N, C-alpha and C positions, 0 to 999 in steps of 0.2 A: 791469551792464555789466562786461565783463572788463577787468582792469587791463592797460594797455598796457605792453609790455616797455620797461624804462628806456632801452634803446639804440635804440628804434624810429626815432628821428629822425636817427640817424647813417646814413652810407652803409653798404651791405652789407659785412660783414666779409670781407676776403680769406680764401680758403679755408684757407690755412696760417698766418694771423696768430696764432691762439691757440697753435698748436704752436711758432711762433718765439718768442713771448713766454715760454712755459713753458720752452723750451730755454734761453733766455737767463737765466731765473730759476735754473735748475739749474746753469748754467755760472758765474754771477756771485755768487750768494748762498750763504752757508754754511748757511742755515736748512734747505733741502731736503736738503742733505748730512748734516746732523745728524739730521734726521728719519729718513733712510734708512740711517743708519750701521750698523745691525744686519743689514742685508740681506747675504746671502752673494754672493760673486763669481758672476756669471752669472744672478742673480735677474732675471726679466724680466716686465714687464707689458705687455699690449696696451692702447693708449691711443687714444681718439678724442675729437674736440672737436665741439661743436655747430656746425652749418653747414659742416662739412668732411667730404668724402667719403673722404678719405685715412685710413689707419691708421698709427699710430706705435707706438713702444715706449719704455719706460723700462727701462734695463738697467744693472746694476752691473758696471762694467768698470774695472780699474786702481784699485780701491778707492773709486771715486766713482760716483754715479748720474748717468746721462746720458739725455737725450731724443734719440731717433734716428728718422729716417723709416723706414718699412717695417713690415710686420706680422711679429711674432715667430712662429716656427714652433710653439712650445709654451709659451705664457705661463702663469704661475701665477695671475695675476689679470687681470681686464678692468676698465677704467674708461672712462667717457665723461663729459666735463666740459662744463657749460654755460659760456657767457661769464661770467656773473655769479659762478659758483663760482671760476673762474680768477682773476677780479679780487679776490674776497674773500680767497682764499688768498695771493695775491701782495701784498696790502696790508700784510702783516706784514713789517716791515723788519729786525727784529733777529734774533739767533740765541741768545738766552738760554734757560734752561730754561723760563721762562714763555712765551716765543714758541713753543718747540717744543710745549709742551702746548696752547697756543692753536691752532696750526696743525692738530695732530691732532684737536683738538676740533671745529674748523670743518669739517675733512674729514668727520668722522663726522656732523656736523649736516647737511651737504649730502646724505648718504646716507640717514640715518634720518628727517629732517624736511625733505624737499625742498619748495621753493616752485615755482610755475610757471616762475620765471626763474633760480633758484639751486639747482642739483642736480648730483649725481654719481651715475651708474649704476655699480654695483659688483658684480662677480661673482668668487667664488673658483673658478678653473678647474682646480684640482688638489685632492687630498685634504688634510685638515687636517694630517696628519703632514708631508707635503712642504712645506706652507705654513709650518709651524713650523721645519722644518730650514732653509728658505731665509731665515729671519729676519723674517718678516712679523709674528709675534706680538711679537717684541722691539721692532719698530718701533712697534706699538700701545702697548707698555709705556712707551716713551719719552714718550708722550702723557699719562702719569699715570693716576690712578684713573678720571678721567672718561672717558678713551679706552677703558680696559678695560671700563667699564660699558657704553659704546656698543657695543663689540664683542659683549658678551653679549646686548644687546638685539637685535643683528643675527642672533642665533641661533648664533653661533660658540661652540663648546665649546673653551675655552682651557685647555690643561694647566696644572695648579697651579704648576709651576715658572716659568711665564711671567706669573703674576699678581702 
């Protein structure tokens, strides 16, 4: 018998609820700002959420990463988050080095070892050199050795200076 989704007994999620929660997390918590600190100004990701037909973007503007409505014209990465993945990532409340490493580790876990209810679909939409220039490898480096190991398992060839 298939395992029932843990939120199956709740009302259907409003289409933009996950986006709004993630936007608030980026606006109020220093954790995602520290995780994305190495991203260059203008770095942009296309973001989608489970149960939501809209497309959003995460963009670095004014030195901070923000969640915005709308599809970016030329994203470097694509991510689609399940409800449970969003919950698991946002459950981290601090912004210490350990919290940063744990956030990046959880992010990688959702990509590499997804469950039927906790997953992130991830795609690099540019070449590796552009990804490195925009700061994505530095972001993984902030996650510590475990995050770099996860990236290597994903098949990413990370230049030695970012390891």
